[in-house]
N, C-alpha and C positions, 0 to 999 in steps of 0.2 A: 841554119840550125846545127847545133852540135849534136849529131845523132849518137855519138859515142856516150856523151853525158846523158842524153835522153833515155837510152836503153837501161842505164843503171838507176836512173830516177824511176823509171817504170817498174823495174823489178822491186825496188824498195817499196813503192806504193802497193804493189800486189801482195807482197809479204805482209805488210802492216794491215791492209784492208781485208785480207782473207785468212792467211795462216795465223795471224796474231789476233784474230777476232774471236777471242775466247768467249764461252757462254757467260761467264760472270761480267766480262766487259760489255757484251751486248746488252745485258740487263741493266748494267750501270748507266749506259748511254741514254736509256729511256726512263730510268727511275730517278736519276739525279741530273740537275741542270748542268753540273760541271762534268758529267760523265763523258761527254763528247770530247772534252779537252784531254782526258786521259787517253782516249783513242788517238787524238791528234799527237799526243806525246810519243806514242808508239811509232807513228809515222815519222816524227822528227828523229827519233833514235835510229830507225832503220835507214833513213835517208842519209844521215850523217855517217853511219858505218859504211854504207855502200859507196858513198862519195867522199870517203876520207882523204884521198889524194888531192881533192879540190879545196880542202878547208884551209889552205894557206892564204886564201883570199877571203878577207874578213867580210866583204860584202856578199859573198856567196853564202856564208853562214847566216848572215842577217836575212837574206832573201828567203832561204829555206825556213828559218824560224817564223818569219812573217807569213809565209805560205801556209804553214801548219796552223797558225792562229786563225787565218781565214778559213781553213779546212774545218776547224771546230765550229765556227759560227755558221758556216754553210750547212753542216750536218744537223744543226739545231732546227733548220727549216725544212729538212727532208721529210717527205711523207712515205708511207709504206705501200708503194704500188710500182708497177713496171716503169711507167714514164718518169717517175721521180728517181728511180734507180738508174735508168739510162741517162737521165740528165745529170745526176750526181757523178756518174763515171765519166761522162763527157766533160763536165766542168773540171774535174781533177786532172784528166789527161791534158786538157787545154792549158792548165796552169803549169804542167810539166813541160809542155812544148814551149810555153812562154819563158820558163826558166832556162831551158836549153838554148833558146834563141838569145836571151839576154846575156848569157855567159858563153856565147858561141866561140869566142876566141880564147877562152880560159884553158890553159894547159894544166894537166895534173902533175903533181910532184911525185917523183919515184922514191917514196919512203916506205913502201910496203916490202916485206921479205920477198926474195926473188921468186919462190915457189907460189906465193899468194898473188904476186904481181902478174905472173903468167896467166893465172886463172881469171883475175879481175879484168885483164885486157882482152879476154877471149869473148868476142861478141856472140859467137855461136852458143857458147855455154850459158851466157847471161840470158839470151833469148830462148834457149831451151828451157831454162828454169821458169821464165815468164810464161812460156807456152804451157808447161805442166800445170801451173796454177790457174791459168785461164781455162784450160780444158777441164779441170776438175772442180775446184771450189767456186770459181766464177760461174761456170756452167750450171752448177746445182742451184746457186742463188738466182741466176737468170731464169731458169725453168720454174722455180718456185714463184717468182714475181709474175711470170707469164700466166701461171695457173691462177694467181690471185686476180688477174685482170680479165682473162678470157675463159677460165674454166672454174669459176667460183665454187660449184658444188664439190670439186675435188681438192680444194685447198686443205692442206694439213696444218693444224695450228702448231704442231711440234714435230720435228723430224724424229722418226724412230732410228735406232742404231742401224737397222737393216737398210732402211731407205737411204740414209746418209752414206753408209759404206758402199752400197751397190751403185749409187750414182757417182760417187767419187771414183770407185774402182772402174766403172764403165767408161768414164771420161778419160781417166789416165791411160787405160788400155787402148782406147780409140786413138788418142794422141800418139802413144808410143808405137802402136802397130803401123799407123800411116807413116810416121816419121822414119821408123826403121825400114819399112817397106820401100820407101823412096831412097834411103841411104844405102841399104844393104841388099835386101832380097824381097821380092813380091810375096814370099811366103808369110812375111810378118803381117800382111794385111789381114790374115785370118785372125790374128790376135786382136784386131780392132773390131771385127764383125761378130765372132762367135760369142764373146761374153755378152754383148748387147742382145744377141738372139736368145741366149739363155735367160737373161733377166726379163725379156719380153714374154717368153714362154712361161716363166714362173709367175708373172703378174696376171695370168689369165683368169685367176680367181682370187677372192679376198682371203686374207690370212688373219688369224686372231692377233698376231704380233703387232702388225702396224695398222690394222683396222681399215685397210684400203677398200675402196669400192671395186666391184668386179671390172677388171680391165682398165681401170682409170689411169694406171701408171705405165701402161705400155708406151704411150706417147712420150712420157718423161724420158724413158730409156732410149727411145729413138732420137729424141732431141739431143741427149747427151752424146750419142754416137756421132751425129752429124756435127755437133759443136766441137767435140774433141778431134774429129777427123779434119775439120777446117784448120784448126791451129797446128795440127800435125803436118798438114800440107804447107802451111806458111813457113814453119821452121824447117821442115825437111827439104823444101825447095829453095829456102833462103829468100823468100819473097818479101824482104824488108830492105830498106836503103842501107848500103854499106856505110860504115863510119869513116 
């Protein structure tokens, strides 16, 4: 398998599935039958941009386009629960693995500007960005679906700004603290633990702003800490196959 290509495909998928999952787009996916294909269009665009040096091969472009059409049809079948979410993510990652395997011998063309080419070819940077998205946005969605499945009394129908920001912030700091602690100094581990401890302490009682139950979201922040720390360790220790 072409791991170099896979890492760029994965980053494109994470950007489109999480960072570009705008509120209006999320609503459109469920209000209109064709909404999922707008979402798939964002996936197509980000994949083509991040895999630009591979587009000299016409069949690569065709395969990516067909993959995103399949993405749209698959998303139309998806239910709103943890198992469907995990199955959806596994399906999409499997298609990326298949694409990287199918074009395993395809070499990129050096037509990017020199400064951009250096960044694009840096596996550590690409996987660092993927890790940041996984530790924050993906973690928050995963915790939400876990609540829907295992802690139904604590399901929030709509994320408050405080809850969304605190989860994202906690996940990002957990990832960054562990990653920098492994790369630079153990003192950075404090940046991973202290914010989570603060959020858990603040969640000890309900607030009017987010209407949370007493203590219900302590576990959410703990999971975000562990999830972010996991990906921080993967990237910080470079526990991924070299390209």
